[in-house]
C-alpha positions in Angstrom: 80.1 23.9 50.1 83.2 21.9 51.4 82.4 18.9 49.5 81.3 20.5 46.2 83.6 19.6 43.1 85.2 22.7 41.8 85.3 21.1 38.2 81.6 22.5 37.7 83.5 25.8 37.0 84.7 24.7 33.7 88.2 23.5 34.6 89.8 21.3 31.8 90.1 17.5 32.1 93.2 16.1 33.4 95.7 15.4 30.6 97.1 12.1 32.1 93.8 10.4 33.3 91.1 12.4 31.6 89.0 12.9 34.8 87.3 16.3 35.0 85.5 15.6 38.2 88.4 15.9 40.4 90.3 18.7 38.8 91.1 22.1 41.0 92.7 25.2 40.4 96.4 24.8 41.6 98.1 28.6 41.3 99.9 29.8 38.4 102.9 29.1 36.5 105.1 32.2 36.0 108.0 32.8 33.6 109.4 36.3 32.6 106.6 36.8 29.6 103.9 36.0 32.0 101.6 33.4 33.8 99.3 30.7 33.1 96.7 29.0 35.4 97.8 25.6 36.4 95.6 22.7 37.8 95.7 19.6 39.9 93.9 16.4 39.3 93.1 14.7 42.7 92.5 11.5 41.1 96.0 10.8 39.8 97.7 13.5 41.9 99.0 15.2 38.5 99.9 19.0 38.2 99.2 20.3 34.7 98.8 23.2 32.6 96.1 22.7 29.8 97.4 22.7 26.0 96.4 26.0 24.5 98.1 25.0 21.1 101.3 26.4 22.2 102.3 24.2 25.1 106.1 24.0 25.7 106.7 27.3 24.0 108.7 29.9 25.9 106.9 33.0 24.4 103.5 34.0 24.8 100.9 32.8 22.2 100.0 36.5 21.3 103.6 37.1 20.0 103.5 33.8 18.1 100.2 34.4 16.5 101.5 38.0 15.6 104.7 36.8 14.1 102.8 34.1 11.8 100.4 36.9 10.7 103.2 39.2 10.0 105.0 36.7 7.8 101.9 35.7 5.9 101.6 39.4 5.0 104.8 39.1 3.4 107.3 40.7 5.6 111.0 39.3 5.8 112.1 37.6 8.9 114.4 40.5 9.7 111.5 42.9 9.6 109.2 40.4 11.7 111.9 40.3 14.6 112.1 44.2 14.4 108.2 44.6 14.7 108.1 42.1 17.6 110.9 43.9 19.4 109.0 47.1 19.0 105.5 45.8 19.7 106.1 43.5 22.4 109.4 44.4 23.8 110.8 40.9 23.2 113.8 40.0 21.4 113.1 36.8 19.1 115.6 35.5 16.6 115.2 35.1 13.0 115.6 31.3 13.5 112.9 31.0 16.2 110.5 32.9 13.8 111.4 30.4 11.2 110.7 27.5 13.5 107.1 29.0 14.4 106.4 29.3 10.6 107.3 25.6 10.0 105.6 24.5 13.1 102.1 26.6 12.8 101.7 26.9 9.1 100.8 24.1 6.7 102.1 25.6 3.5 98.7 26.7 2.1 98.2 30.4 1.9 
């Protein structure tokens, strides 16, 4: 079993070279809001976290999704921030909520 490629387990392709045959799990990236699986590409020696649509965001994707849903239901920015604080225990500023709305909505409702 030593020579078996671990990419058969459905690991994502490398975001630098595109190889999927030489990608292996490589620990977790942790911040104060949670952790994400990281991977290592043996072809180009690149460590990466796959893009889940929220790459580079500090807050968990569940918080961002809930924020977008609440604003689409008609809540004000202040109401949304209070709800997120009560529901998730995370303080989010109104300007951050507005940034997420601008980044993840197309203006079509």
